[in-house]
C-alpha positions, 0 to 999 in steps of 0.5 A: 339610324343604321340599325333602323335601315337594317331592320327595314331591309330585313322586314322587306325581305321576309315579306317577299319570301312570304309572297313567293311562298303564297304564290307557289301554294295557290298555283299548286291548289289551282292544278289540284282543282283543275285535276279534280274536275276530270271525271273517272270514266271507263270506255269501249271501242264500237265494233260491228258484230253479228246479232240475232233479231229476237222478240221475247214473250211469256206464256203458258203450257197447255197439255195436248194428250189428257184423255178422260177414261170412261166406261165402255161397258155397264157394270159394277166396279170391282177394284180401282188399281191407280190413284191420283199422282201415280205414273201409268204406262199405256195398257196398264190396268186401271180398274176392273168391272164385274164381268159375270153377266158377260160370262153368262152371255158367252155360255148362252151364245156358245150353246147356241153355236153348238146347237146349230152345228149339230143341225148343220151336220145332220143337214149335211147327211140329209143332203148327201142321202137325198143326192144318192136317191136322185142319182138312182131316180127315186126322187126329183132334184127339187128335193135335194135343192130344198135340202141345200137351201136349208143347209145354207140357211143353217150355215149362216145362222152358225156364222151369226152365232159365232159372231155373237160370241166374238161380240160378247168376248170383245165386250168382256175384255172392256171390263178391264179398263187400261190406260190408253197412254203413258202418263200421270193420273190426274183425278180418280172419279170412281171407287169400288162398288160403284155402278157405271153406265157406258160413258161414265168417266173413271179417270183423267190421265195427263200425258207430258208426251206433247205439250203446247206453248202459247206465247202472246206477242204484241200486235205491231210485230204480228206481221214479222211472225210466221210458221217455221220461225225458230223459237227457244223455250224455257220454263221455271219448273225445268233447267232444260232448254227447248228449241223448236219452231212456230207451229202455227199462229191464231188468226185473231188478235186477242180482244182484250190484250190485243196480242197475237197468240203464237203456238209451238209444241214441246215434245218428250220433255218429262220434267216440263209441267202443264199449266206452268209458265214458259218464256219464248224467244222468237228469232226473227232474223239476223243482222251481220254487221250491226253496231252494238253499244252497252246500255249504260253508254246511252243517256237521255239529255234535252237533245235526245238520246246521246253518247259521249265520244272520248277524244284527247281526254275530253268527252264530246256529246254525240246525238244518236238514233237507236234501234234493237236492244238485246242482252244489255246492248243497244244497236246504233243506227245513226250518229256514230261510226265504228272504232269510236271510243265511247264512255260506258261507266260514268256516262250519266255524269257527263255533259258536252266537253267534260274532261275525263280520266279513263280507268280500267 
């Protein structure tokens, strides 16, 4: 009987020990479960900062200086001295037109000048001789007056002949077709042997000295745009950045796109290409003390746009009103105060009053 009692006591002791062990294990499992529910997040503190208020648009570059060089005199092309793609400087010879006709015209006009000069010299002698006879009262003064009038006529004829020589020389110089600007030959329209009339095109030259950027901005910000505002420009064809100002605004809104055409000039950028895409940022103003938060902190919930504020290891939902967006930041207009700690990474996984663990 005593042996049976001893066995029962031992069995009860073992059962109690097992029960205590199970309770300790359950308590640990519960603590681990509660710890696992906390969401790992990163946080930041909201600070006031100065930000520029800008608007961006993508447009195109237009060349402003693209003269088509044309023949100013008629004649046959003797030689073309430039080819498409070649860089040319102002005054550089592009083509030569046959000047034989002008040489003959110049010789003829020069001979006429010499003839009139000989007549004028002879007339001057006649006037001097007749004036001496008038002084001796052998002839009347009318004879001398007529001689002087004839002398004046010859003088005017001489001036006209010299002017014709000058005109022929001027036209002869136009047989040497030169570049009016520094630039690149875009198109060659003639070849050696072609006969040109006055006005026939010879070459088109593209100059990069001055380009014009056309930037289409939405019509709803048209009232904020005005000439003189700062514009920052970039283009895929160049690593350089250009800072300029709005030159003018087109008065009409584009019918198809409903945009305002903003025009800004680019000067002396040799590596910028006409016709290329241009990215433009117009600086509308500056906000001296804006509350800016990272984009990933803002989450869309049924209540609207919300940000999660961290206090004592818990994330609390705050409905906010946002404004300007720039470079991955969003301006807060209402809902939070400066120095609040908000969730950055992990905000999308939270709900109101969610426990969180802050990590770097």
